[in-house]
N, C-alpha and C positions, 0 to 999 in steps of 0.2 A: 660476567660471561652470559651471552644469550643462549638459551636452549628452548627447544620446542617439543611439545607432546600433545597427544589427543586428550579429550575431555575425560575427567574422572568425577565420581560422585561428590567429591569434596570441593569441586571447582566453582559452584555458583557464586560464592562471595568474590572470587577472582574476576569472574565475568562481570559482575555488578560494579566492581571497582574500576575496571577498564571502561565500562559504559559511562560511569559518572565522571571519569576524567575528561570526557569529551562534552562537557556541558555547553560549550559554545558551538558545537558542530550542528549545522542545520538539519532538521528533520528527525531528531531523536527526542523522545519523551523523557523528561527529567523531573525529579530523580527517579531511579529505578531500584527496585528491591529484589532480593533473591526470591521472595514469594511470587512476585509478578513474573519474573523470568521462568519460574517453575510452571506457572499456569500457562503462559503464552509461548514458551519455547521448549523447555526440557520435558514437559508433560505430553507433548504431541506424540501420537502413536508411531510416527515415522522418524522421530528424532533418533539419530544414530551417533553414538559417542565418537566413532571414528571420523565423522564428518566435521567435528569442531576441533580446531587446532589452536592451542594457546602458546604464546611466547612469554618467556620469563627472562628477566635480567637478574640473575641470582635468584632470590626468593620473590622478587616483585613481579606481578603480572603486568605486562606492557602491551600486549596485543592479542587479538583473536581473529581467526578466520572461520567462517561457517559455510560448509558446502552441503548441499542437499539436492533434492530432485523435484521437478514439476509433476503435474498430474498426467495420467494416461488419458487417451482420447475419450474414454467413457466417464472420466472423473470419479472413478470408483477406487482409485489407489494411485500410488506414485508410478512414474515411468523412469527407468534407469537410463533411457535414451537422452533425456534432456537434463543435464546438470545445471545447478544454479549456485552462484556465489551469493549466498543470502546476506552475508555481512563480512566486511573487512574493516576492522576497527583497531587503531593503534593510539597509544597515549601520545599527546602532543609533542613531548620531548623526543620521541622516537620516529616521528612522522617522516623526517628527511633521511632516515637511515635505511637499513636493509630489511627491517622487520616486515613491512607490508609485502614486499616482494617475495620473501621466503614463505610467508603465510599463504600467499596466492599459489605459489608453486606446490605446496603440500596439499592445499585444497584441490587443485587440479589433478594431482596424482591420485587422490582418493576417488574422484569422479571417474577418471579414466579406468581405474581398477574395477569399478562397479559397472563399467560398460557404457559410459556416456559417449554419445556421438556428437554432441554439441554442448557448449557451456554458455549460459546467459548470466551476465553481470548487470546488476541494477534491474532485476526482474520485477515486472509489474503484474497486476491482475490480468489473466487468471493463473499465471505461472508461479508467482511468489508463494512458497510454502510456509514461510515464517515471518514474524515481526509485524503482523497485523496488530494494531493496538499499541505498539511500541514506537511507531512512526508518528510524528506530530501532525501529519496531514490526513486527508480523507482516506488515502490508500497507501500501500507500500510503493514508494516512488522509484523512479530510475535513479541514476547517479546524478545528484543535483549539480547544476552548472557551477555553483559556488565551491563544490568539492573538486577543485582542480587536480590535486595530487592523485586522487583515485582514478579520475578520467585519464590522466597522463599515463598511469601505470597500466591500465587496461589496453590502451592504444599501443604502448610499447611492447606488450605481450601478445600482440596479434589479434586483439579483439576489434571488431568493426562496429560502427554505429548502425543499428537496425531500426531504431525508433526514437522519436523525440516526444517528450511529454510537456504539457503546459498546465500549470496549476492556477486556477482562477478563484477569487474570493469576493464575497459580497457582504456588506454590513446589513444586518437585519433589524437593528434597533430603531431605525427611522424608515422602515420599509413602507413604501407607498407604490403600489402597482395599479395603474389605471385599468379599469375593466371595460373592454369594448363590447360591441354588439354581439360578436361571435361568442365571446366568453359567456355572456348572459344566456345565449341560446344553449351552450354546452351545459351550463349549470342546471338548466331545466331538464335536459335529456340524460345527463350523466351523473353518476354518484362516485365520489372518491372515498373508497373504503380504506380505513387506517388499521393496519395490523401490527401491533407491538409485539416484538420478539417472535417473528414468524418462523415456522419450521424450515429447516434446511432442505434444499432441493436435491442434494446429492452428497456423497461422502466428502468431496473436496471442499464444498462450501461449509459443511459442518466442521471440518478440520481447521479451516483457516479463519472462519468468522464467528463460530459459535460462542466465543468468549466476549464478543462485542455486543453492545446494546443496539439492536437493529430495529428499524421500523419500515414496514413495507406499505406503499401506497398503491392501490389498485383502482384503475379507472374502468368503471362498469356502466354500460347503458342500462337504464331502468328496464328490468325484465330481460336483460341480455347477458352475454358472457364478456369477460374481461377483454379490453382492447388496448390497455397500456398499463405500465407499472413503473414504480420508482423505489429504489432501496436506499435507505439513509442510515448512517450510523451516528450515534451520539459521541461527541469528542469533548475534551476539556483542555483548556490551556490556562496558564496562570498570568494574572496581571500584577503579580507582586503582593496582592492582598489575599488571594484565594483562588479557587478554581472558577473558571468562567465557561459556561456551556456554549458549545458550538456544534455545528452539524457538518458531516461529511456526506456528500452526495455521491453514492457509489455507482448506481446503475439506473439508467433511464431508457425505457424501451416502449415502442408502440408496435402492435401487430402489423404485419406486412400489408394487409388489405386496408388498413386505416391510416396509413402514413400520408404525409403531405396535405393534411387537413388542419394543421395547427394544434393537434391534440397533445403533442409533446410540450409545446409552450404552455398550453392550458394546464396540464398536469404539473409542470414545474412551478408555475405561479401559485397554484393551489397549495402545493407542498411548502413553498416559501412562506406563504401566509400562515399555514398551520405551525411551522417552526417558529415564526415570530410570535405567535400567540402563546407558544410554549416557552417564550423568553430566551430562545437561542439568540446569541448576539451576532453570529456570523454563519455563513454557509460557504463551504469550499468544495471544489470539484477538480478532479484530475482527468485530463483528456489527452488524446493523441493529437500531436501538432498538425497532422494531416487532415483531421476532421473539421475542415473550415466551416461548413454549415452549422455544425453543433456548437463550435466555439462562438460563431456569430450569434446564435440564439442566446447563449449565456451572456455575451457582452451587451446585447440589447436590453437585457434585464438588469444591467448594472454591475456585472461581475468584472473585476479587473485582475490583471495578471500579477502574480506574486512570485512565481518560480518557474523555471524550465529545467528539464532533466533529460538524460540519455539512457537508453537501454543498449547494452553492448552484447555481442555474440561472437563466439569463436567456434567454427566448425572443425571437428577433429577427424572426420573421415578423409583419408587421403593426406592428412598432415604428416 
């Protein structure tokens, strides 16, 4: 018989068992341990036991849903206005049954009770409050196109597509990036400062990414102030023989007054060269599908598409 209840202190092994049962699902780091879950999920200051719902078939854990909240506008805490379905995970043998739908219903009820005015499913940066470091890609993704059951469930429950994401990847083991005349000029005028484990810029960044190994690249004119930056996280994936180092490109920005001068491309290429020197085998980036110029820049540097996903949203006001 199926039964449902909220999270208890004794449940981490059950959560880990459900997670490991989906070893073939795209986007999940495997294997996962209770210690890792404690560090990256249960130990977060805003983790609420009432927001995680578990499903059991008798004594066997068969599914979980995790509802939470995104940041307030100041990024100094959470905002109960924007609810997030952080995770909906069901054992394969129960995927076609009622479990996922019931978990979603209970997660939604929790968010509504807390005052949510909208719910986001497949939340990406900067809204996603959990599962950084537990997703196999550079960032917390939307709902991957390959996860058809989840996408169909959200659409059936009144969620609408509000954003599409595209994931690009480039091999770094044979990296060869030609250096043009403009790059040589920039190298004489600019310095790329590498900051390993940079300090967090606000509460939300500290809460979501402090457990990751980050490196910040800052583009600084000689004798001047910063004109661009890039944030990179160290990732690992397995080739069957052991961990393989990879890099997730999280954030690339150029100050407004210095845009359209090729500085973003220059900084990206310098970053890729540095990562290759550190023996990273690949680099991955997640972008919004509508950012055509940015996607074009990455494609010109040899990045190819590996995945697409969707962010869903349900507005509750007036519903």
